[in-house]
C-alpha positions as CSV (number, residue, x, y, z in Angstrom):
1,M,-65.3,-135.1,60.3
2,F,-63.4,-134.5,63.5
3,G,-59.9,-133.0,63.3
4,N,-56.9,-133.6,65.6
5,K,-57.9,-130.7,67.9
6,V,-61.2,-132.3,68.7
7,L,-60.0,-135.9,69.0
8,D,-57.0,-135.0,71.1
9,K,-59.3,-133.7,73.8
10,F,-59.9,-137.3,74.8
11,L,-56.2,-138.2,74.9
12,V,-54.5,-138.8,78.3
13,N,-51.4,-136.8,77.7
14,P,-48.2,-138.9,78.4
15,G,-46.5,-137.9,81.6
16,K,-49.5,-136.1,82.9
17,K,-51.7,-137.1,85.8
18,C,-55.1,-138.3,84.7
19,K,-58.1,-137.0,86.6
20,L,-61.2,-138.8,85.3
21,K,-63.5,-136.0,86.5
22,S,-61.9,-133.8,83.9
23,F,-63.1,-136.1,81.1
24,P,-66.8,-136.2,80.3
25,T,-69.0,-139.3,80.3
26,E,-71.3,-137.5,77.8
27,W,-70.3,-135.4,74.8
28,D,-72.6,-133.4,72.5
29,G,-70.4,-133.5,69.4
30,G,-69.1,-130.0,69.8
31,D,-69.4,-127.5,67.0
32,A,-70.1,-130.3,64.5
33,F,-73.4,-131.1,66.1
34,K,-74.2,-127.6,67.4
35,G,-77.9,-126.7,67.0
36,K,-79.0,-130.2,66.1
37,S,-81.8,-132.1,67.9
38,D,-81.1,-135.3,69.7
39,A,-82.5,-137.3,66.7
40,E,-80.4,-135.3,64.3
41,A,-77.3,-135.7,66.4
42,K,-77.8,-139.5,66.6
43,A,-78.3,-139.6,62.8
44,S,-75.1,-137.6,62.3
45,A,-73.2,-139.9,64.7
46,A,-74.4,-142.9,62.8
47,K,-73.3,-141.3,59.5
48,V,-69.8,-140.6,60.8
49,L,-69.5,-144.2,62.1
50,A,-70.6,-145.6,58.8
51,D,-68.1,-143.5,56.9
52,N,-65.4,-144.4,59.3
53,L,-66.1,-148.1,59.0
54,D,-66.0,-147.9,55.2
55,E,-62.6,-146.2,55.5
56,L,-61.5,-148.7,58.1
57,A,-62.4,-151.6,55.7
58,G,-60.3,-150.1,53.0
59,A,-57.4,-149.5,55.4
60,Q,-57.6,-153.1,56.6
61,A,-57.2,-154.4,53.1
62,K,-54.0,-152.2,52.7
63,L,-52.8,-153.3,56.1
64,Y,-53.1,-156.9,55.2
65,A,-51.5,-156.6,51.8
66,D,-48.7,-154.3,53.0
67,D,-47.8,-156.9,55.7
68,R,-45.5,-154.7,57.7
69,W,-47.7,-153.1,60.4
70,S,-50.1,-154.6,62.8
71,V,-52.8,-152.9,65.0
72,L,-53.7,-153.5,68.6
73,L,-56.8,-152.0,70.1
74,V,-57.2,-152.3,73.9
75,L,-60.7,-151.8,75.4
76,Q,-61.1,-151.4,79.1
77,A,-64.2,-150.2,81.1
78,M,-66.4,-150.8,84.0
79,D,-69.2,-153.3,83.5
80,A,-72.0,-152.4,81.1
81,A,-70.0,-149.6,79.5
82,G,-70.5,-151.0,76.0
83,K,-67.3,-153.0,75.3
84,D,-69.1,-155.8,73.5
85,G,-71.1,-153.4,71.4
86,M,-68.0,-151.4,70.5
87,V,-66.3,-154.6,69.3
88,K,-69.3,-155.6,67.2
89,H,-69.6,-152.2,65.5
90,L,-65.8,-151.7,64.9
91,T,-65.5,-155.1,63.3
92,A,-68.8,-155.0,61.3
93,G,-67.1,-154.2,58.0
94,L,-63.8,-156.0,58.5
95,N,-62.6,-159.1,56.7
96,P,-62.5,-161.8,59.5
97,Q,-59.3,-163.2,57.9
98,G,-57.5,-160.0,59.0
99,C,-59.1,-159.4,62.4
100,D,-58.8,-161.2,65.8
101,V,-60.8,-160.5,69.0
102,Y,-59.7,-161.8,72.4
103,S,-61.6,-161.5,75.7
104,F,-59.7,-162.1,78.9
105,K,-61.4,-163.6,81.9
106,A,-59.9,-164.8,85.2
107,P,-56.6,-166.6,84.4
108,S,-56.7,-170.4,84.0
109,A,-54.4,-172.7,86.0
110,D,-52.1,-172.9,83.1
111,E,-51.9,-169.2,82.7
112,L,-51.2,-168.8,86.4
113,D,-48.1,-170.9,85.9
114,H,-46.7,-168.2,83.8
115,S,-46.0,-164.4,83.9
116,Y,-49.3,-162.4,83.8
117,L,-48.2,-161.1,80.4
118,W,-47.7,-164.6,78.9
119,R,-51.3,-165.0,77.8
120,I,-51.2,-161.5,76.2
121,M,-47.9,-162.1,74.4
122,R,-49.3,-165.3,72.8
123,V,-52.0,-163.4,71.0
124,S,-50.3,-160.2,70.2
125,P,-51.2,-159.2,66.6
126,A,-49.4,-160.7,63.6
127,R,-48.3,-158.4,60.8
128,G,-51.2,-157.3,58.6
129,K,-53.8,-157.9,61.3
130,I,-56.0,-155.8,63.5
131,T,-56.4,-157.4,67.0
132,I,-58.8,-156.2,69.6
133,F,-58.5,-157.0,73.3
134,N,-61.8,-156.9,75.2
135,R,-60.3,-156.4,78.6
136,S,-56.5,-157.1,78.7
137,H,-53.3,-157.1,80.6
138,Y,-54.6,-154.0,82.4
139,E,-56.8,-156.2,84.6
140,E,-53.6,-157.0,86.5
141,V,-53.4,-153.3,87.7
142,L,-57.1,-152.8,88.0
143,V,-59.1,-155.7,89.3
144,V,-56.1,-157.2,91.1
145,K,-55.2,-153.8,92.6
146,V,-58.7,-153.3,93.9
147,H,-58.7,-156.9,95.2
148,P,-55.1,-157.5,96.2
149,E,-56.1,-160.8,97.7
150,Y,-56.0,-162.1,94.1
151,L,-52.3,-161.8,94.2
152,K,-52.2,-164.8,96.5
153,R,-53.7,-167.0,93.7
154,Q,-50.9,-166.0,91.3
155,K,-48.3,-168.3,92.9
156,L,-45.8,-165.4,93.3
157,P,-42.9,-165.6,95.7
158,E,-43.5,-163.5,98.7
159,E,-40.3,-161.6,98.0
160,V,-41.8,-160.0,94.8
161,I,-45.0,-158.8,96.4
162,T,-43.8,-155.5,97.7
163,K,-45.2,-152.0,98.0
164,K,-43.7,-151.3,94.6
165,I,-45.5,-154.1,92.8
166,W,-48.0,-151.8,91.0
167,E,-45.2,-149.4,89.8
168,E,-43.2,-152.4,88.7
169,R,-46.2,-153.7,86.7
170,Y,-46.7,-150.4,85.1
171,D,-43.1,-150.5,84.0
172,D,-43.5,-154.1,82.7
173,I,-46.6,-153.1,80.7
174,N,-44.9,-150.0,79.2
175,N,-41.8,-152.0,78.2
176,F,-44.0,-154.7,76.7
177,E,-46.0,-152.2,74.7
178,R,-42.9,-150.4,73.6
179,H,-41.4,-153.7,72.4
180,L,-44.5,-154.2,70.2
181,A,-44.4,-150.7,68.9
182,R,-40.7,-150.9,68.0
183,N,-41.6,-154.0,66.0
184,G,-44.3,-152.4,64.0
185,T,-47.5,-152.6,66.1
186,L,-49.7,-149.5,66.3
187,I,-51.3,-149.5,69.8
188,L,-54.4,-147.6,70.8
189,K,-56.1,-148.0,74.2
190,F,-59.6,-146.8,74.9
191,F,-61.2,-146.5,78.3
192,L,-64.9,-146.3,77.9
193,H,-65.9,-143.8,80.5
194,V,-69.4,-144.5,81.8
195,S,-71.0,-142.7,84.7
196,K,-72.2,-144.6,87.8
197,E,-75.7,-143.4,87.1
198,E,-75.6,-144.7,83.6
199,Q,-74.3,-148.1,84.7
200,K,-77.2,-148.3,87.2
201,K,-79.6,-147.6,84.4
202,R,-78.1,-150.3,82.2
203,F,-78.1,-152.8,85.0
204,L,-81.8,-152.2,85.7
205,E,-82.5,-152.6,82.0
206,R,-80.9,-156.0,82.1
207,L,-82.9,-157.0,85.1
208,E,-86.2,-155.7,83.8
209,N,-85.9,-156.9,80.2
210,P,-86.2,-160.8,80.0
211,E,-84.2,-160.8,76.8
212,K,-81.3,-159.1,78.6
213,N,-81.4,-161.1,81.8
214,W,-78.6,-163.3,80.6
215,K,-76.3,-160.3,80.5
216,F,-76.7,-159.6,84.2
217,S,-74.4,-161.1,86.9
218,S,-74.6,-160.5,90.6
219,H,-70.8,-160.3,90.5
220,D,-71.1,-157.1,88.5
221,L,-73.3,-155.6,91.2
222,N,-70.9,-156.6,93.9
223,E,-68.1,-154.9,92.0
224,R,-70.1,-151.7,91.8
225,Q,-69.6,-151.3,95.5
226,Y,-65.9,-150.7,94.7
227,W,-66.6,-147.9,92.2
228,D,-64.4,-145.3,93.8
229,D,-61.6,-147.8,94.2
230,Y,-61.8,-148.6,90.5
231,M,-61.8,-145.0,89.5
232,R,-58.6,-144.4,91.5
233,A,-57.0,-147.6,90.0
234,Y,-58.0,-146.4,86.5
235,E,-56.5,-143.0,87.1
236,D,-53.3,-144.5,88.4
237,A,-53.0,-146.9,85.4
238,L,-53.9,-144.3,82.8
239,S,-51.5,-141.8,84.2
240,A,-48.6,-144.3,84.4
241,T,-49.2,-146.1,81.0
242,S,-50.4,-143.5,78.5
243,T,-47.3,-143.2,76.4
244,K,-46.4,-141.8,73.0
245,W,-46.2,-145.3,71.6
246,A,-49.3,-146.6,73.3
247,P,-51.7,-143.7,74.2
248,W,-54.9,-143.9,76.3
249,Y,-58.1,-142.2,75.2
250,V,-61.0,-141.6,77.6
251,I,-64.1,-142.2,75.5
252,P,-67.4,-140.7,76.8
253,A,-69.6,-143.8,76.9
254,D,-72.9,-142.7,78.4
255,D,-74.2,-142.6,74.9
256,K,-73.2,-145.6,72.9
257,S,-73.5,-144.0,69.5
258,T,-71.2,-141.2,70.5
259,A,-68.6,-143.6,71.9
260,R,-68.6,-145.7,68.7
261,M,-68.3,-142.6,66.6
262,L,-65.3,-141.2,68.5
263,A,-63.5,-144.5,68.8
264,S,-63.9,-145.2,65.1
265,S,-62.7,-141.7,64.3
266,I,-59.5,-142.1,66.4
267,L,-58.8,-145.5,65.1
268,T,-59.2,-144.5,61.4
269,R,-57.1,-141.4,61.9
270,A,-54.3,-143.5,63.5
271,I,-54.3,-146.2,60.7
272,D,-54.3,-143.5,58.1
273,G,-51.1,-142.2,59.6
274,L,-49.3,-145.4,58.8
275,D,-49.1,-144.4,55.1
276,L,-50.0,-147.9,54.0
277,E,-49.9,-148.9,50.3
278,Y,-50.4,-152.0,48.2
279,P,-47.2,-153.8,47.3
280,K,-45.8,-152.7,44.0
281,V,-45.0,-155.5,41.5
282,S,-41.7,-155.8,39.7
283,R,-41.2,-155.4,35.9
284,E,-41.0,-159.2,35.6
285,E,-44.1,-159.7,37.7
286,K,-46.0,-157.1,35.6
287,L,-45.0,-158.9,32.4
288,A,-46.2,-162.2,33.9
289,L,-49.5,-160.6,34.8
290,D,-50.0,-159.2,31.3
291,E,-49.4,-162.6,29.9
292,S,-52.0,-164.2,32.3
293,H,-54.4,-161.5,31.2
294,K,-53.9,-162.3,27.5
295,R,-54.4,-166.0,28.1
296,L,-57.6,-165.5,30.0
297,L,-59.0,-163.2,27.2
298,A,-58.0,-165.8,24.6
299,E,-60.0,-168.5,26.2
300,K,-63.0,-169.7,24.2
């Protein structure tokens, strides 16, 4: 439904400075939804999402059978931006056998004994699979940058903790992602861009609705105090690591249905571009299949 011209509006152009104020946290659907009521727009968004998920399910089957490419989708966002719901909807029609989802919390003691990319490398997608990271290696240039005291827990030699550490980590990440891309991994990175006002609304909903109390953490509220610091950290990271081989998209996330519609549109477009196909059988294999077909039909 949406062409490249529309979807590329949400792309962080490689080599360009990212200013999050230039990206909306809300989007009305542009010309495709022009003149529609809120209810009609939501229904249209749901229809686009459903169509995309049908297409994605078919593409996943080809991806798995083709067994040459893999897909890595990275999701980053502030708390309550809708990452979990995004994962739930994008994977709703996928075959679990060909899809993996990983969430990254604070590093364990074992993980801290390795490079910060080690735990990411271990679960990078296998050929034929779609892998989704719910948070990722970018925590190391976001949370850790906002809270540099966390570096002390990483057992790093003092000599490597210099003023250039963030630029060095951007380089490490770009090189790691380029390595994956060079070996057949399609990489897409989505920043779910929620406004501070919408985050407050969702936090209040979690506090006021007993069925959502479990979703709220006082830690999330503490981190909200660092909002401006996080926005600067995101701008720096997106500017430094949106590349041709692993681009960032800033997805307006104040409306969850819009965010899911756009993310699924960008994902299906990218996978379609891989020109996947089912493996072709040889002449000998075709003869064997024909023989098996005859034997089954001959059974009494």
